[in-house]
N, C-alpha and C positions, 0 to 999 in steps of 0.2 A: 614974222614968226607967228603972229596971231592968225593970219590968213592960212598959213601952213597947218597950224594946229586945227583950225576949223575944217579944212579940207580932209584931213587924215583922221580925225577923231572917230572912235569906235571902229577903226580899221586895222587894229594891231595885228590880229590873226591873218588878215588879208595880206598885209605887208610882209609878215613873216613867211607866209605861204609863197608869195611871189619871189621873195629872196631865196627860199629853199629850192623852188623849181628852177629858177634861173641858174643857181649854183650847180644843181645836178645836170642841167642841160649843158652848161659850160664845161663841166668836168667830162661829160660824155663826149662832147665834140672834140675836146683836147685829146682824149684817149684815141678816138677814131682817127683824128688827124695824125697823131703820132704813128699809128699803125700803117696808115696810108703812105706816109713819107718813108717809113722804114722798110715796108714789104718789098718794093721793087729792087732795093739794093740786096736784100737777102736772096731774092730769086736770081738776080744777076750773078751773085757769088756762086750759086749752085749750078746755073746753066752755062754761064760764060764769064769767068772771073775777070778777064781783061777789061770788060765793060763796067765792072762794079764801081771803080772810082768816078767814072763819068756819070753813072746813074746816081751815085751818092752825092756828087756835086750838085746835080740838078735838084735832088730831093732836099738837100740842106738849104739851097737857095729858096726853093718854094716854101719850105718851113719857116725861113726867116721872114719872107714876105707875109706868110699867113699869120705869124705871131705878132708882127708889127701891126697888122690890121686888127687882129683879135684884141690886142691890149691897148689900142688907141681909138680906133673908130667904133668898135663894138660897145665899149662903156658909154660913149656919147649917145649911141643909138638906144641903149638900155635906159639911160637917164631920160631921154626924150619920151620913150615908150611909157615909163612909169609916170612921168609928168602928164602925159596925155590921158592916161587912165583916170587920174585923180582930178584933172581939170574938167572931165565930163560931169563931175558932181556939181560944178558951178555953171554948167551949160556954156562953157567957154572952149569948145572944141576947135582946134586949129583947122582951118579950112584946107582943102586939098591944094588950092592955089597957093596958100601961104607956105605949104610944105614942099612945093616944087623947087628943085634945085635949078638954078640958072645954068644952062648948058653952055660951056665954053666952046668956042670954035676950035676944032681939032686942027692940029698942024702936023705936017709930015715930019718936020724936024724933031718934034717932041717924041714921036714914036721911034724914030731912029736912035735918039739918045737913050730912051728907056730900053730898047732892045739891046743896044751896045752895052749898057750898064749891067743888064741881067746876064748877058753872055760873059762879061768880064767877071761877074760875081760867081757864076757857075765854074769858070776856069780856076779862080782863086780857091773856091771851096773844094773843088776836086783835088787840087794840088795839096791843100791843107790836110784833107782826110787821108791822102796817100802817104804824105811825108811825116805827119805828126806821130810821135811816139810818147808814151808815158814818161814824164820827166823824172819820176822816182826821187823827188827831192823831199818828200814829206817824211819826217821822222815820227816813229811810233813810240809814244811815251805811255808806259803802263801806270794807270792811276792807282797809287798806293800799292803797287806790286801786282802780282798775278793772284787774284782772289780765289781762283779755283784750286790753288795750291796751299793756301793758308789764310790766316787772319790778315786783314789789311794792315799795312805798315809793319808787318812782322818779318823776321828773318826768313821764314818759310815762303812767304809770298815774294820776297826779294829773290830768293834762290830760284823759285819757279819762273819768274820773269827773266832771270839771267839765262836759264836753260833754253827758253824758246827764242832768245836772241833779240829782244827789243832794243831800241836805241838808247832809251833812258827809262829809269824808274822814278816816278814822281812820288815824293814822300813828304811828311810834315814834321816839323820840329817845334817843341815848346820848351821854355825854360822852367826848371824845377825850383823848389824852395831854396836849395843850396847852390843855385846859379849854375847848374849843369843842364844838359839838354837830353830830352828823350824824343824818340820817334813816335809821335802820337798825334792824332787829328783833333780830337775833342778837348775842350778845356776841363771837362768833367769826366769821371770814370763811369758814370751811370750806364751809358749805352753799351759799352764794351765789356765792363766788368761787373755791372750791377751794384756798384758802390757809389754812394753819393758823396764823393770827395773831389776836390779840385786839384789839378796838376800843380798849381802855384803854391799849394799848402803842403806838398809832400816832397821829400828828398828823393834823389836818384835811387838810393839804396832801397827805400820803401817802394818805389814804383817798379823796380826791377823784380820784386817779389809778387806783384799782382798778376793774377791769371786773367787773360782776356779771351773772349769767345765770340765766334761769328760763323754762321752757316755750318755748324758741325765741327769746326776746327777750334783748337785751343792753342794758346801761345803765351808768351810773356812780353813785356814792353822792353824793347832794346834801347840802350843809350845811343846817342848820335855817334860816338866814337866806335862802339861795337858794330853799328850798322855800316859805317864807312869801311871798317876793316874787312867785313864780309863782302862788301861790294867790290873792293879791290881784289880780294881773294877770288871772287867769281867773275871778275873782269866785266863789270857792268857799271855804266855811268849813272849818276843820280841827278835828278831835278829836285833840288831841296827847296821846299816852301817854308819860309820863315813866318810862323804864326805868332800871334800875341794873345795874352789873356788879360792884360791890363795891369799886371803886377810885376813887370819886368824890372830887373835891377838896372842901376845906372850904367853898369858895364856890360849890359846885355849883348850889344853888337860886338864889342871888343872880345868878349869871351867866345862868341860864336866864330869870329874871324880867326881867333887863335887856334881853335880846333881844326878849322879848314886848312890853315897854313901848316899846322903840325903834321897833317897827313898828306900835304902836297897836292891837294885836289882843287886849288882855287881856279885853275885854268881848265881842268878836265870836266868839271861839273857845271851845271847852270843853276841859278838861284832866282827865286821869285817870291813876291809877297803882295798881299793886299794893301799893305801899309806903304804909302808913297814915300814917307820920310825914310823908312828903312832902305827902300830901293835906291833913292838918290844919295843917301849917306854912304852906302856900300860902294856905289859907282864912283863917288867922289874920292873915297879913301883908296880904293883898289880898282883903278880903271881897267885892269886886265881881266877882272872877273866879269862873266856874262850874267847880267842881272835883268830880270823882267818884272813888269808891273801887271798885276791881275786886275782886270776891269770886268766885274760881273755883268753890268749893263752899260752899254755904250750907245748913246743916242747922238745923232749928228756926226760931227767930225771926230777924228781920233784924238784922244786926250794927249796933251803936250807934256811929256815927262822925260827926264834924263834916264833912259834905260836902253838896253840892247834889244829887247823884244817885248811884245805886248801879248798878254794872255786874255782872250775874250771868251765869254760864254757863247755857246753855239747860236743862241737867239740873236746876238749882236752882230754876227758875221754878215758882211756884204762886200761886193766887189769894190765899192768905194773905200771901205775901211782897209781892205787889202792893198789897194793902190796907194793910199796915204802912208801905210806902213813902209812900203817899198820905197816911196819917195824920200822917206826919212832914214832909209837904210836900216830899218828895224825888222826883225823877224816877227812872224805872226803865228801864235799857237792858238788852237781852238780846243775848248773843253766843254763838257765831258761827253765824248762820243760813245754812244751806247748801242748803235746798230751798224751792221755791215754796210747798209745803204748810205748812212751818214758818213762812214769812213771813206767809202768810194767817192762820194760827192766832194769831200774836202781834199782828197788826193788828186782828183781831176782838176780841182781849182788851184792846185799847187801851193797850198798853204805850207808853211815851214814845219809844222808839227801838229799832231793831234794827241791830246791827253785822253786816253780811252779806258773804259771799263772792260773792253773786250779785246785785249791785245792779240790774242791768238787768232781771232776772226779777222781783225784788221790786217794782220800779216798775211793771211790767206787772200784777202781782197787785193793787197799790194802785189802778191805773187801772180794772181790772175791778170792784173793790169799789165804786168811785165810780159806775160806770155801771150795774151790774147790781142793780136794785132789785126783782126778781121776788120775790113772797112765798115761793115754793118755795125759792129760794136762801137767803132769810133763815131759813126753817124748817130747812133742812139745816145751816146754820151754827149755829143755836141748839141743835140736837140734838148736833152735833159738839162744841160747847163743854160741853154737859151731860155727855157721856160722858168728855171729857178731864179735867174737873174732879172 
């Protein structure tokens, strides 16, 4: 460490400049490579469409080889290059003889195996790009309703989401002072109503009289029962997030479960919480209810919890996490999706659901995926998934 500090001292800006230049060059090369691999397929579709799957298979194979090299060999080369630049300060430049790679004797069988492997990969990729269709398994869940129709978690935003036909509306519930439940996200009214009072200190009757405002809309706070009644009326399923404020009654969960059973929605809706004890208690008491555990940040392996699904923040998503969820027969939901590009990414990755701020745009992306079956589009999506993974 002392030697490293000695070599690089007073070189902060040089290191930063090198990093920026290398990042820009890498990004530029990736973009150029993407276009080079995609352009032949686009031309083939325009000039002679029967050849497009073959051209696409070749392009995908070359892109796979390119990215394997780019993400394995290139970082090693860059590390050596940076190391070389700073070692010159110690006059310890590696000689040309030391850098020479020992050439191995070429063998005919080696080339035959490589050629056969590449041809097989081209065939498989061509078939994959021809036969693959969008699986359409990803459910679209409107985060706190449709906010372009009303205040979050209000009856207006619920109605708006129902009208556009999302799969679920995600909403939040909190217990009141008199052990009832309201549909509200924050534990305090300051953000939505401009009143510095806590939900836990107010009764249901008091909260129902509060006016809430957001983005030019006004509304009132609905009770959980009123919200469920309207959801059933408008034929929209709910994803109920059970939130806590720290002052819950001892019968908190029993009271919640009583309302759910009263309206007969224990099997139609899905339920989730950040509180592991809530998730596992509900699952133990009512095995038929579909309950999920929310994990804001997940590092390493997927958390081991007794639940039907896992809800992870977008930052934590990886192919490994998705594979582990499937191995445990658990659904995987990703939140909170805010761009069409992200919605498309997770739909192509075939996650079970996305909780999104833009349900209308997400539905448009889903419709485009259903209708656009061009080989070039499939190739672009395959390369995009390759680079993102």
